[in-house]
N, CA and C atoms of all chains as a GROMACS GRO file, in nm:
protein
  612
    1MET      N    1   0.099  -0.119  -0.002
    1MET     CA    2   0.014   0.000   0.008
    1MET      C    3   0.068   0.116   0.036
    2ASP      N    4   0.191   0.114   0.081
    2ASP     CA    5   0.262   0.280   0.087
    2ASP      C    6   0.415   0.194   0.114
    3LYS      N    7   0.487   0.308   0.066
    3LYS     CA    8   0.624   0.264   0.052
    3LYS      C    9   0.711   0.239   0.171
    4ASN      N   10   0.689   0.337   0.296
    4ASN     CA   11   0.728   0.292   0.409
    4ASN      C   12   0.658   0.291   0.523
    5GLY      N   13   0.568   0.191   0.523
    5GLY     CA   14   0.489   0.162   0.612
    5GLY      C   15   0.546   0.138   0.764
    6ASP      N   16   0.648   0.097   0.787
    6ASP     CA   17   0.681   0.032   0.882
    6ASP      C   18   0.724   0.133   1.000
    7GLY      N   19   0.797   0.245   0.922
    7GLY     CA   20   0.851   0.373   1.019
    7GLY      C   21   0.756   0.432   1.065
    8ILE      N   22   0.620   0.459   0.990
    8ILE     CA   23   0.491   0.547   1.058
    8ILE      C   24   0.474   0.468   1.126
    9MET      N   25   0.428   0.346   1.126
    9MET     CA   26   0.348   0.274   1.209
    9MET      C   27   0.445   0.266   1.368
   10VAL      N   28   0.552   0.271   1.351
   10VAL     CA   29   0.640   0.261   1.506
   10VAL      C   30   0.567   0.394   1.523
   11PHE      N   31   0.620   0.520   1.477
   11PHE     CA   32   0.606   0.682   1.495
   11PHE      C   33   0.424   0.648   1.580
   12LEU      N   34   0.339   0.623   1.499
   12LEU     CA   35   0.228   0.616   1.558
   12LEU      C   36   0.192   0.579   1.698
   13ASN      N   37   0.288   0.454   1.707
   13ASN     CA   38   0.252   0.368   1.815
   13ASN      C   39   0.299   0.467   1.924
   14TYR      N   40   0.439   0.501   1.904
   14TYR     CA   41   0.481   0.596   1.986
   14TYR      C   42   0.385   0.738   2.028
   15ILE      N   43   0.314   0.762   1.941
   15ILE     CA   44   0.233   0.872   1.965
   15ILE      C   45   0.090   0.869   2.030
   16ALA      N   46   0.050   0.714   2.018
   16ALA     CA   47  -0.073   0.684   2.102
   16ALA      C   48  -0.047   0.619   2.226
   17LEU      N   49   0.112   0.600   2.277
   17LEU     CA   50   0.144   0.573   2.395
   17LEU      C   51   0.152   0.723   2.477
   18LEU      N   52   0.223   0.836   2.422
   18LEU     CA   53   0.233   0.942   2.458
   18LEU      C   54   0.098   1.020   2.519
   19LEU      N   55  -0.004   0.963   2.394
   19LEU     CA   56  -0.164   1.060   2.415
   19LEU      C   57  -0.204   0.969   2.514
   20SER      N   58  -0.201   0.839   2.558
   20SER     CA   59  -0.226   0.788   2.691
   20SER      C   60  -0.183   0.792   2.809
   21ILE      N   61  -0.046   0.852   2.797
   21ILE     CA   62  -0.020   0.904   2.936
   21ILE      C   63  -0.058   1.056   2.951
   22THR      N   64  -0.086   1.114   2.844
   22THR     CA   65  -0.138   1.254   2.890
   22THR      C   66  -0.306   1.239   2.932
   23VAL      N   67  -0.371   1.161   2.868
   23VAL     CA   68  -0.521   1.132   2.901
   23VAL      C   69  -0.490   1.071   3.080
   24LEU      N   70  -0.400   1.019   3.112
   24LEU     CA   71  -0.403   1.004   3.252
   24LEU      C   72  -0.399   1.102   3.352
   25VAL      N   73  -0.270   1.176   3.276
   25VAL     CA   74  -0.260   1.254   3.345
   25VAL      C   75  -0.331   1.384   3.370
   26SER      N   76  -0.432   1.392   3.272
   26SER     CA   77  -0.556   1.505   3.297
   26SER      C   78  -0.674   1.456   3.378
   27LEU      N   79  -0.691   1.323   3.364
   27LEU     CA   80  -0.747   1.280   3.459
   27LEU      C   81  -0.754   1.305   3.642
   28VAL      N   82  -0.583   1.314   3.626
   28VAL     CA   83  -0.544   1.340   3.786
   28VAL      C   84  -0.613   1.496   3.831
   29ARG      N   85  -0.630   1.598   3.749
   29ARG     CA   86  -0.695   1.719   3.776
   29ARG      C   87  -0.869   1.700   3.782
   30VAL      N   88  -0.903   1.587   3.701
   30VAL     CA   89  -1.024   1.558   3.771
   30VAL      C   90  -1.067   1.510   3.898
   31LEU      N   91  -0.976   1.415   3.922
   31LEU     CA   92  -0.989   1.391   4.092
   31LEU      C   93  -0.976   1.482   4.177
   32ALA      N   94  -0.872   1.563   4.146
   32ALA     CA   95  -0.821   1.671   4.261
   32ALA      C   96  -0.826   1.790   4.226
   33GLY      N   97  -0.899   1.871   4.167
   33GLY     CA   98  -0.983   2.022   4.143
   33GLY      C   99  -1.011   2.035   4.261
   34PRO      N  100  -0.989   2.170   4.271
   34PRO     CA  101  -1.050   2.255   4.372
   34PRO      C  102  -1.194   2.276   4.372
   35THR      N  103  -1.225   2.327   4.220
   35THR     CA  104  -1.377   2.357   4.242
   35THR      C  105  -1.418   2.262   4.081
   36VAL      N  106  -1.566   2.254   4.100
   36VAL     CA  107  -1.629   2.202   3.974
   36VAL      C  108  -1.584   2.230   3.863
   37PRO      N  109  -1.581   2.388   3.818
   37PRO     CA  110  -1.561   2.362   3.668
   37PRO      C  111  -1.394   2.329   3.637
   38ASP      N  112  -1.295   2.324   3.745
   38ASP     CA  113  -1.186   2.280   3.703
   38ASP      C  114  -1.187   2.106   3.675
   39ARG      N  115  -1.270   2.072   3.735
   39ARG     CA  116  -1.266   1.912   3.713
   39ARG      C  117  -1.347   1.908   3.592
   40LEU      N  118  -1.426   2.033   3.538
   40LEU     CA  119  -1.493   1.997   3.398
   40LEU      C  120  -1.401   2.040   3.260
   41ILE      N  121  -1.325   2.120   3.293
   41ILE     CA  122  -1.185   2.172   3.217
   41ILE      C  123  -1.125   2.032   3.171
   42GLY      N  124  -1.072   1.980   3.293
   42GLY     CA  125  -0.979   1.869   3.271
   42GLY      C  126  -1.043   1.738   3.229
   43LEU      N  127  -1.188   1.737   3.200
   43LEU     CA  128  -1.262   1.650   3.167
   43LEU      C  129  -1.274   1.650   3.024
   44ASP      N  130  -1.273   1.792   2.974
   44ASP     CA  131  -1.322   1.840   2.840
   44ASP      C  132  -1.170   1.809   2.774
   45ALA      N  133  -1.042   1.860   2.820
   45ALA     CA  134  -0.932   1.802   2.762
   45ALA      C  135  -0.922   1.630   2.742
   46ALA      N  136  -0.930   1.559   2.860
   46ALA     CA  137  -0.918   1.477   2.853
   46ALA      C  138  -1.006   1.374   2.676
   47ASN      N  139  -1.128   1.460   2.705
   47ASN     CA  140  -1.242   1.414   2.597
   47ASN      C  141  -1.167   1.431   2.451
   48THR      N  142  -1.078   1.555   2.435
   48THR     CA  143  -1.004   1.590   2.316
   48THR      C  144  -0.929   1.502   2.288
   49LEU      N  145  -0.847   1.470   2.354
   49LEU     CA  146  -0.717   1.368   2.374
   49LEU      C  147  -0.756   1.222   2.301
   50VAL      N  148  -0.853   1.166   2.395
   50VAL     CA  149  -0.926   1.062   2.364
   50VAL      C  150  -0.978   1.056   2.220
   51VAL      N  151  -1.036   1.180   2.158
   51VAL     CA  152  -1.091   1.161   1.998
   51VAL      C  153  -0.959   1.165   1.894
   52ALA      N  154  -0.880   1.203   1.969
   52ALA     CA  155  -0.719   1.203   1.869
   52ALA      C  156  -0.693   1.108   1.892
   53LEU      N  157  -0.682   0.976   1.977
   53LEU     CA  158  -0.648   0.887   2.026
   53LEU      C  159  -0.731   0.773   1.943
   54PHE      N  160  -0.828   0.784   1.932
   54PHE     CA  161  -0.945   0.724   1.796
   54PHE      C  162  -0.879   0.735   1.674
   55VAL      N  163  -0.844   0.837   1.631
   55VAL     CA  164  -0.795   0.848   1.501
   55VAL      C  165  -0.655   0.787   1.487
   56ILE      N  166  -0.571   0.818   1.596
   56ILE     CA  167  -0.444   0.736   1.590
   56ILE      C  168  -0.495   0.594   1.558
   57PHE      N  169  -0.588   0.541   1.622
   57PHE     CA  170  -0.619   0.407   1.630
   57PHE      C  171  -0.668   0.354   1.490
   58ALA      N  172  -0.753   0.461   1.438
   58ALA     CA  173  -0.813   0.408   1.316
   58ALA      C  174  -0.677   0.406   1.200
   59LEU      N  175  -0.610   0.473   1.202
   59LEU     CA  176  -0.467   0.452   1.108
   59LEU      C  177  -0.408   0.361   1.150
   60ILE      N  178  -0.374   0.310   1.270
   60ILE     CA  179  -0.283   0.195   1.291
   60ILE      C  180  -0.352   0.075   1.259
   61HIS      N  181  -0.501   0.076   1.305
   61HIS     CA  182  -0.566  -0.042   1.248
   61HIS      C  183  -0.601  -0.054   1.132
   62LYS      N  184  -0.636   0.026   1.048
   62LYS     CA  185  -0.658   0.059   0.919
   62LYS      C  186  -0.848   0.061   0.930
   63GLU      N  187  -0.890   0.102   1.012
   63GLU     CA  188  -1.057   0.066   0.988
   63GLU      C  189  -1.111   0.226   0.997
   64LEU      N  190  -1.214   0.224   0.899
   64LEU     CA  191  -1.220   0.354   0.857
   64LEU      C  192  -1.398   0.410   0.987
   65ILE      N  193  -1.399   0.276   1.064
   65ILE     CA  194  -1.562   0.318   1.174
   65ILE      C  195  -1.475   0.371   1.268
   66TYR      N  196  -1.351   0.355   1.294
   66TYR     CA  197  -1.323   0.423   1.400
   66TYR      C  198  -1.331   0.601   1.426
   67ILE      N  199  -1.323   0.646   1.286
   67ILE     CA  200  -1.332   0.794   1.291
   67ILE      C  201  -1.479   0.805   1.318
   68ASP      N  202  -1.568   0.728   1.254
   68ASP     CA  203  -1.706   0.774   1.286
   68ASP      C  204  -1.759   0.771   1.471
   69ILE      N  205  -1.675   0.639   1.522
   69ILE     CA  206  -1.691   0.657   1.658
   69ILE      C  207  -1.661   0.782   1.710
   70ALA      N  208  -1.536   0.829   1.672
   70ALA     CA  209  -1.435   0.935   1.719
   70ALA      C  210  -1.581   1.079   1.702
   71ILE      N  211  -1.636   1.078   1.582
   71ILE     CA  212  -1.751   1.206   1.552
   71ILE      C  213  -1.849   1.187   1.656
   72ILE      N  214  -1.903   1.112   1.695
   72ILE     CA  215  -1.982   1.074   1.757
   72ILE      C  216  -2.001   1.105   1.910
   73TYR      N  217  -1.837   1.034   1.961
   73TYR     CA  218  -1.772   1.076   2.063
   73TYR      C  219  -1.776   1.219   2.089
   74ALA      N  220  -1.711   1.278   2.000
   74ALA     CA  221  -1.685   1.436   1.999
   74ALA      C  222  -1.823   1.517   2.026
   75THR      N  223  -1.922   1.498   1.961
   75THR     CA  224  -2.079   1.558   1.999
   75THR      C  225  -2.130   1.518   2.120
   76LEU      N  226  -2.100   1.380   2.139
   76LEU     CA  227  -2.142   1.353   2.296
   76LEU      C  228  -2.087   1.445   2.402
   77ALA      N  229  -1.933   1.427   2.360
   77ALA     CA  230  -1.878   1.530   2.474
   77ALA      C  231  -1.883   1.673   2.472
   78PHE      N  232  -1.921   1.732   2.375
   78PHE     CA  233  -1.967   1.864   2.376
   78PHE      C  234  -2.106   1.867   2.447
   79VAL      N  235  -2.204   1.829   2.392
   79VAL     CA  236  -2.338   1.797   2.472
   79VAL      C  237  -2.332   1.764   2.590
   80PHE      N  238  -2.257   1.729   2.657
   80PHE     CA  239  -2.222   1.693   2.792
   80PHE      C  240  -2.156   1.793   2.887
   81THR      N  241  -2.062   1.859   2.797
   81THR     CA  242  -2.004   1.998   2.823
   81THR      C  243  -2.075   2.158   2.856
   82LEU      N  244  -2.178   2.111   2.751
   82LEU     CA  245  -2.282   2.207   2.774
   82LEU      C  246  -2.382   2.194   2.861
   83TYR      N  247  -2.405   2.067   2.884
   83TYR     CA  248  -2.529   2.049   2.984
   83TYR      C  249  -2.466   2.083   3.132
   84ILE      N  250  -2.374   2.050   3.166
   84ILE     CA  251  -2.311   2.034   3.269
   84ILE      C  252  -2.274   2.210   3.334
   85ALA      N  253  -2.214   2.288   3.220
   85ALA     CA  254  -2.220   2.427   3.225
   85ALA      C  255  -2.344   2.526   3.284
   86LYS      N  256  -2.462   2.484   3.204
   86LYS     CA  257  -2.591   2.493   3.202
   86LYS      C  258  -2.613   2.502   3.379
   87TYR      N  259  -2.635   2.371   3.391
   87TYR     CA  260  -2.621   2.309   3.556
   87TYR      C  261  -2.534   2.415   3.608
   88LEU      N  262  -2.439   2.463   3.595
   88LEU     CA  263  -2.353   2.528   3.696
   88LEU      C  264  -2.376   2.651   3.710
   89GLU      N  265  -2.440   2.695   3.600
   89GLU     CA  266  -2.450   2.846   3.584
   89GLU      C  267  -2.565   2.917   3.703
   90GLY      N  268  -2.501   3.018   3.765
   90GLY     CA  269  -2.593   3.127   3.871
   90GLY      C  270  -2.585   3.013   4.000
   91LYS      N  271  -2.505   2.908   4.038
   91LYS     CA  272  -2.496   2.825   4.133
   91LYS      C  273  -2.389   2.886   4.258
   92LYS      N  274  -2.410   2.942   4.357
   92LYS     CA  275  -2.290   3.014   4.449
   92LYS      C  276  -2.257   2.900   4.515
   93MET      N  277   0.745   1.477   0.146
   93MET     CA  278   0.580   1.466   0.176
   93MET      C  279   0.579   1.409   0.312
   94ILE      N  280   0.638   1.239   0.303
   94ILE     CA  281   0.621   1.185   0.431
   94ILE      C  282   0.652   1.275   0.552
   95LEU      N  283   0.783   1.349   0.528
   95LEU     CA  284   0.875   1.411   0.624
   95LEU      C  285   0.771   1.511   0.679
   96LEU      N  286   0.676   1.591   0.586
   96LEU     CA  287   0.584   1.697   0.658
   96LEU      C  288   0.488   1.631   0.716
   97ALA      N  289   0.439   1.461   0.694
   97ALA     CA  290   0.345   1.437   0.820
   97ALA      C  291   0.437   1.396   0.944
   98TYR      N  292   0.536   1.332   0.905
   98TYR     CA  293   0.576   1.360   1.037
   98TYR      C  294   0.605   1.444   1.132
   99VAL      N  295   0.624   1.566   1.072
   99VAL     CA  296   0.678   1.701   1.155
   99VAL      C  297   0.560   1.730   1.227
  100LEU      N  298   0.428   1.714   1.096
  100LEU     CA  299   0.293   1.793   1.192
  100LEU      C  300   0.255   1.697   1.299
  101MET      N  301   0.257   1.574   1.261
  101MET     CA  302   0.228   1.483   1.430
  101MET      C  303   0.314   1.507   1.522
  102GLY      N  304   0.443   1.502   1.485
  102GLY     CA  305   0.508   1.552   1.609
  102GLY      C  306   0.515   1.698   1.647
  103ILE      N  307   0.476   1.803   1.611
  103ILE     CA  308   0.448   1.917   1.684
  103ILE      C  309   0.256   1.936   1.740
  104GLY      N  310   0.200   1.864   1.667
  104GLY     CA  311   0.075   1.837   1.760
  104GLY      C  312   0.082   1.758   1.841
  105THR      N  313   0.159   1.634   1.892
  105THR     CA  314   0.152   1.553   2.017
  105THR      C  315   0.231   1.655   2.108
  106ALA      N  316   0.329   1.722   2.047
  106ALA     CA  317   0.418   1.818   2.162
  106ALA      C  318   0.326   1.936   2.192
  107PHE      N  319   0.220   1.977   2.154
  107PHE     CA  320   0.168   2.079   2.195
  107PHE      C  321   0.047   2.028   2.292
  108GLN      N  322  -0.026   1.884   2.241
  108GLN     CA  323  -0.115   1.834   2.334
  108GLN      C  324  -0.039   1.791   2.490
  109ILE      N  325   0.070   1.734   2.474
  109ILE     CA  326   0.155   1.735   2.616
  109ILE      C  327   0.152   1.886   2.696
  110LEU      N  328   0.220   1.963   2.610
  110LEU     CA  329   0.220   2.110   2.690
  110LEU      C  330   0.080   2.135   2.722
  111GLY      N  331  -0.037   2.119   2.652
  111GLY     CA  332  -0.198   2.180   2.684
  111GLY      C  333  -0.197   2.116   2.826
  112VAL      N  334  -0.183   1.991   2.846
  112VAL     CA  335  -0.188   1.886   2.967
  112VAL      C  336  -0.141   1.921   3.083
  113LEU      N  337   0.024   1.998   3.037
  113LEU     CA  338   0.116   2.030   3.130
  113LEU      C  339   0.026   2.162   3.175
  114SER      N  340  -0.009   2.251   3.087
  114SER     CA  341  -0.083   2.397   3.148
  114SER      C  342  -0.203   2.347   3.244
  115LEU      N  343  -0.225   2.226   3.267
  115LEU     CA  344  -0.367   2.234   3.354
  115LEU      C  345  -0.294   2.218   3.514
  116TYR      N  346  -0.159   2.194   3.531
  116TYR     CA  347  -0.109   2.204   3.665
  116TYR      C  348  -0.018   2.329   3.666
  117ARG      N  349   0.039   2.389   3.573
  117ARG     CA  350   0.124   2.488   3.598
  117ARG      C  351   0.066   2.642   3.603
  118PHE      N  352  -0.076   2.644   3.620
  118PHE     CA  353  -0.128   2.790   3.609
  118PHE      C  354  -0.224   2.800   3.732
  119PRO      N  355  -0.224   2.912   3.834
  119PRO     CA  356  -0.290   2.923   3.946
  119PRO      C  357  -0.450   2.963   3.955
  120ASP      N  358  -0.508   2.933   3.828
  120ASP     CA  359  -0.646   2.999   3.821
  120ASP      C  360  -0.729   2.891   3.723
  121LEU      N  361  -0.830   2.904   3.746
  121LEU     CA  362  -0.951   2.837   3.635
  121LEU      C  363  -0.941   2.870   3.502
  122TYR      N  364  -0.922   3.012   3.521
  122TYR     CA  365  -0.957   3.099   3.381
  122TYR      C  366  -0.811   3.059   3.316
  123THR      N  367  -0.730   3.086   3.359
  123THR     CA  368  -0.576   3.073   3.287
  123THR      C  369  -0.533   2.944   3.235
  124ARG      N  370  -0.612   2.842   3.324
  124ARG     CA  371  -0.609   2.698   3.291
  124ARG      C  372  -0.704   2.663   3.169
  125ALA      N  373  -0.820   2.714   3.182
  125ALA     CA  374  -0.898   2.699   3.052
  125ALA      C  375  -0.845   2.722   2.926
  126HIS      N  376  -0.786   2.851   2.946
  126HIS     CA  377  -0.728   2.943   2.816
  126HIS      C  378  -0.599   2.845   2.771
  127GLY      N  379  -0.542   2.800   2.863
  127GLY     CA  380  -0.399   2.730   2.796
  127GLY      C  381  -0.428   2.608   2.751
  128THR      N  382  -0.497   2.539   2.823
  128THR     CA  383  -0.556   2.375   2.781
  128THR      C  384  -0.626   2.372   2.661
  129THR      N  385  -0.738   2.465   2.667
  129THR     CA  386  -0.803   2.453   2.551
  129THR      C  387  -0.715   2.494   2.395
  130MET      N  388  -0.659   2.618   2.432
  130MET     CA  389  -0.554   2.672   2.286
  130MET      C  390  -0.483   2.535   2.242
  131CYS      N  391  -0.396   2.498   2.375
  131CYS     CA  392  -0.290   2.393   2.323
  131CYS      C  393  -0.341   2.246   2.266
  132THR      N  394  -0.468   2.207   2.339
  132THR     CA  395  -0.508   2.093   2.302
  132THR      C  396  -0.552   2.113   2.160
  133THR      N  397  -0.637   2.209   2.096
  133THR     CA  398  -0.722   2.227   2.020
  133THR      C  399  -0.610   2.248   1.869
  134LEU      N  400  -0.488   2.315   1.917
  134LEU     CA  401  -0.422   2.319   1.829
  134LEU      C  402  -0.314   2.212   1.778
  135GLY      N  403  -0.297   2.145   1.884
  135GLY     CA  404  -0.241   1.987   1.854
  135GLY      C  405  -0.333   1.893   1.778
  136SER      N  406  -0.445   1.910   1.828
  136SER     CA  407  -0.546   1.818   1.759
  136SER      C  408  -0.531   1.856   1.590
  137ILE      N  409  -0.558   2.002   1.552
  137ILE     CA  410  -0.559   2.039   1.426
  137ILE      C  411  -0.443   1.997   1.358
  138SER      N  412  -0.295   2.024   1.402
  138SER     CA  413  -0.195   1.991   1.375
  138SER      C  414  -0.168   1.825   1.333
  139LEU      N  415  -0.238   1.764   1.446
  139LEU     CA  416  -0.209   1.617   1.433
  139LEU      C  417  -0.306   1.577   1.302
  140TYR      N  418  -0.439   1.631   1.301
  140TYR     CA  419  -0.500   1.559   1.184
  140TYR      C  420  -0.456   1.632   1.053
  141LEU      N  421  -0.397   1.760   1.070
  141LEU     CA  422  -0.330   1.771   0.908
  141LEU      C  423  -0.232   1.685   0.883
  142GLY      N  424  -0.139   1.619   0.963
  142GLY     CA  425  -0.027   1.505   0.921
  142GLY      C  426  -0.110   1.388   0.913
  143ILE      N  427  -0.210   1.344   0.979
  143ILE     CA  428  -0.282   1.230   0.924
  143ILE      C  429  -0.336   1.275   0.761
  144ILE      N  430  -0.376   1.405   0.747
  144ILE     CA  431  -0.429   1.389   0.599
  144ILE      C  432  -0.338   1.357   0.506
  145VAL      N  433  -0.214   1.471   0.533
  145VAL     CA  434  -0.093   1.442   0.434
  145VAL      C  435  -0.068   1.309   0.442
  146TYR      N  436  -0.061   1.238   0.517
  146TYR     CA  437  -0.010   1.094   0.511
  146TYR      C  438  -0.116   0.989   0.437
  147CYS      N  439  -0.247   1.017   0.442
  147CYS     CA  440  -0.380   0.961   0.372
  147CYS      C  441  -0.332   1.025   0.206
  148PHE      N  442  -0.286   1.148   0.190
  148PHE     CA  443  -0.288   1.182   0.041
  148PHE      C  444  -0.152   1.158  -0.015
  149TYR      N  445  -0.048   1.108   0.069
  149TYR     CA  446   0.075   1.052   0.047
  149TYR      C  447   0.038   0.893  -0.015
  150SER      N  448  -0.031   0.808   0.066
  150SER     CA  449  -0.037   0.697   0.056
  150SER      C  450  -0.181   0.673  -0.043
  151PHE      N  451  -0.185   0.666  -0.169
  151PHE     CA  452  -0.324   0.744  -0.226
  151PHE      C  453  -0.366   0.589  -0.290
  152SER      N  454  -0.495   0.557  -0.204
  152SER     CA  455  -0.569   0.486  -0.268
  152SER      C  456  -0.724   0.528  -0.256
  153PHE      N  457  -0.835   0.456  -0.291
  153PHE     CA  458  -0.964   0.508  -0.281
  153PHE      C  459  -0.992   0.512  -0.139
  154GLN      N  460  -0.976   0.405  -0.055
  154GLN     CA  461  -1.030   0.420   0.092
  154GLN      C  462  -0.992   0.518   0.175
  155TRP      N  463  -0.851   0.565   0.156
  155TRP     CA  464  -0.755   0.649   0.217
  155TRP      C  465  -0.824   0.783   0.186
  156VAL      N  466  -0.873   0.858   0.040
  156VAL     CA  467  -0.936   0.992   0.049
  156VAL      C  468  -1.069   0.986   0.106
  157SER      N  469  -1.119   0.866   0.164
  157SER     CA  470  -1.255   0.869   0.250
  157SER      C  471  -1.226   0.891   0.377
  158PHE      N  472  -1.096   0.818   0.409
  158PHE     CA  473  -1.080   0.832   0.527
  158PHE      C  474  -1.016   0.970   0.579
  159SER      N  475  -0.976   1.047   0.451
  159SER     CA  476  -0.891   1.171   0.486
  159SER      C  477  -1.034   1.278   0.504
  160PHE      N  478  -1.115   1.238   0.420
  160PHE     CA  479  -1.272   1.342   0.448
  160PHE      C  480  -1.314   1.322   0.548
  161HIS      N  481  -1.326   1.211   0.629
  161HIS     CA  482  -1.383   1.204   0.759
  161HIS      C  483  -1.294   1.272   0.861
  162VAL      N  484  -1.151   1.251   0.842
  162VAL     CA  485  -1.073   1.337   0.913
  162VAL      C  486  -1.080   1.465   0.936
  163LEU      N  487  -1.120   1.530   0.807
  163LEU     CA  488  -1.117   1.659   0.775
  163LEU      C  489  -1.268   1.730   0.840
  164PHE      N  490  -1.394   1.642   0.827
  164PHE     CA  491  -1.523   1.656   0.903
  164PHE      C  492  -1.485   1.689   1.038
  165LEU      N  493  -1.402   1.582   1.134
  165LEU     CA  494  -1.363   1.566   1.233
  165LEU      C  495  -1.295   1.700   1.291
  166LEU      N  496  -1.204   1.766   1.211
  166LEU     CA  497  -1.130   1.860   1.245
  166LEU      C  498  -1.204   1.997   1.254
  167VAL      N  499  -1.275   1.983   1.120
  167VAL     CA  500  -1.377   2.143   1.152
  167VAL      C  501  -1.460   2.134   1.279
  168PHE      N  502  -1.540   2.052   1.279
  168PHE     CA  503  -1.613   2.003   1.404
  168PHE      C  504  -1.530   2.046   1.533
  169LEU      N  505  -1.419   2.001   1.554
  169LEU     CA  506  -1.340   2.003   1.680
  169LEU      C  507  -1.324   2.174   1.682
  170MET      N  508  -1.288   2.251   1.555
  170MET     CA  509  -1.275   2.399   1.571
  170MET      C  510  -1.393   2.428   1.610
  171LEU      N  511  -1.533   2.428   1.573
  171LEU     CA  512  -1.605   2.478   1.653
  171LEU      C  513  -1.648   2.431   1.762
  172THR      N  514  -1.630   2.325   1.827
  172THR     CA  515  -1.700   2.285   1.982
  172THR      C  516  -1.577   2.305   2.094
  173GLY      N  517  -1.491   2.290   2.033
  173GLY     CA  518  -1.387   2.312   2.163
  173GLY      C  519  -1.394   2.424   2.224
  174ALA      N  520  -1.374   2.552   2.182
  174ALA     CA  521  -1.371   2.678   2.203
  174ALA      C  522  -1.538   2.730   2.256
  175ALA      N  523  -1.605   2.679   2.196
  175ALA     CA  524  -1.763   2.716   2.235
  175ALA      C  525  -1.781   2.631   2.371
  176GLY      N  526  -1.767   2.522   2.400
  176GLY     CA  527  -1.781   2.413   2.511
  176GLY      C  528  -1.683   2.487   2.644
  177THR      N  529  -1.578   2.556   2.615
  177THR     CA  530  -1.485   2.618   2.726
  177THR      C  531  -1.515   2.767   2.774
  178HIS      N  532  -1.575   2.810   2.675
  178HIS     CA  533  -1.668   2.931   2.692
  178HIS      C  534  -1.784   2.918   2.780
  179ALA      N  535  -1.850   2.833   2.729
  179ALA     CA  536  -1.962   2.821   2.823
  179ALA      C  537  -1.919   2.751   2.979
  180VAL      N  538  -1.835   2.686   2.983
  180VAL     CA  539  -1.762   2.616   3.115
  180VAL      C  540  -1.727   2.779   3.187
  181THR      N  541  -1.652   2.861   3.148
  181THR     CA  542  -1.605   2.965   3.208
  181THR      C  543  -1.714   3.095   3.251
  182ARG      N  544  -1.772   3.072   3.126
  182ARG     CA  545  -1.926   3.169   3.165
  182ARG      C  546  -1.994   3.166   3.277
  183ALA      N  547  -2.004   2.994   3.321
  183ALA     CA  548  -2.082   2.947   3.409
  183ALA      C  549  -2.024   2.966   3.550
  184ALA      N  550  -1.899   2.960   3.539
  184ALA     CA  551  -1.786   2.992   3.664
  184ALA      C  552  -1.813   3.121   3.708
  185HIS      N  553  -1.798   3.195   3.610
  185HIS     CA  554  -1.814   3.350   3.641
  185HIS      C  555  -1.914   3.372   3.691
  186LYS      N  556  -2.037   3.313   3.645
  186LYS     CA  557  -2.163   3.353   3.680
  186LYS      C  558  -2.187   3.336   3.825
  187SER      N  559  -2.111   3.188   3.902
  187SER     CA  560  -2.151   3.134   4.018
  187SER      C  561  -2.046   3.193   4.099
  188GLY      N  562  -1.961   3.315   4.072
  188GLY     CA  563  -1.865   3.367   4.180
  188GLY      C  564  -1.775   3.355   4.213
  189ILE      N  565  -1.668   3.241   4.105
  189ILE     CA  566  -1.556   3.213   4.145
  189ILE      C  567  -1.450   3.352   4.084
  190MET      N  568  -1.330   3.382   4.143
  190MET     CA  569  -1.278   3.507   4.101
  190MET      C  570  -1.150   3.465   4.043
  191PRO      N  571  -1.095   3.538   3.958
  191PRO     CA  572  -0.984   3.519   3.881
  191PRO      C  573  -0.892   3.567   3.987
  192VAL      N  574  -0.747   3.518   3.990
  192VAL     CA  575  -0.641   3.544   4.085
  192VAL      C  576  -0.579   3.712   4.010
  193GLY      N  577  -0.578   3.816   4.091
  193GLY     CA  578  -0.533   3.930   4.044
  193GLY      C  579  -0.624   4.062   4.074
  194SER      N  580  -0.606   4.189   4.050
  194SER     CA  581  -0.672   4.269   4.104
  194SER      C  582  -0.801   4.324   4.028
  195PHE      N  583  -0.805   4.307   3.914
  195PHE     CA  584  -0.924   4.334   3.882
  195PHE      C  585  -1.024   4.246   3.784
  196ASP      N  586  -1.152   4.272   3.754
  196ASP     CA  587  -1.232   4.208   3.699
  196ASP      C  588  -1.320   4.292   3.587
  197LYS      N  589  -1.273   4.282   3.471
  197LYS     CA  590  -1.362   4.347   3.383
  197LYS      C  591  -1.500   4.335   3.330
  198LEU      N  592  -1.483   4.176   3.326
  198LEU     CA  593  -1.640   4.163   3.294
  198LEU      C  594  -1.745   4.208   3.430
  199LYS      N  595  -1.691   4.195   3.560
  199LYS     CA  596  -1.784   4.265   3.641
  199LYS      C  597  -1.798   4.368   3.648
  200GLU      N  598  -1.700   4.479   3.603
  200GLU     CA  599  -1.699   4.610   3.582
  200GLU      C  600  -1.810   4.657   3.479
  201ASP      N  601  -1.809   4.599   3.378
  201ASP     CA  602  -1.902   4.618   3.263
  201ASP      C  603  -2.040   4.573   3.315
  202GLU      N  604  -2.065   4.497   3.374
  202GLU     CA  605  -2.196   4.463   3.423
  202GLU      C  606  -2.295   4.532   3.504
  203ASN      N  607  -2.172   4.617   3.585
  203ASN     CA  608  -2.257   4.711   3.704
  203ASN      C  609  -2.272   4.853   3.622
  204VAL      N  610  -2.165   4.866   3.541
  204VAL     CA  611  -2.215   5.015   3.450
  204VAL      C  612  -2.341   5.019   3.376
   0.00000   0.00000   0.00000
């Protein structure tokens, strides 16, 4: 299919490892945030990183359906963030 | 061409690591939200552009469809990432969380 597929596959595996570590590191902020919007910001960053991880795994495993799963996941994460933000608004 | 894909993916991963690092190195909710959202959005855009460049490098019919799906996800991410963070910080400001510093321009505008 491509001329030097092995090099970029190793590179994509390293990228997936680094992104998994950053997802775990951003979930520490969700557990230890001082206020509720801090936790929500950490969860939003984790959702963005998980969507990027879905795309990387789609390119590694050569499956197109993972991109569609990533699009649905991004939509649900956006709706979740807006819903919790509307819930927090105006609460002392 | 393949070198451009490597460079774009490397820049994207570096910006995402910096964005998660900025969750811990800022003193405040608003600065944390600013740094994290801008760095992860730019990192995702650069990573997806690298993937699109790689897909057009290894050219076949399935990979064109793949790159258009990734392009749709990129546009969707550019629309929703900033909007979600703006909603969260607006709700935080309305619920009385003050930024670290001496002035609050939004509160002054609402009082006038």
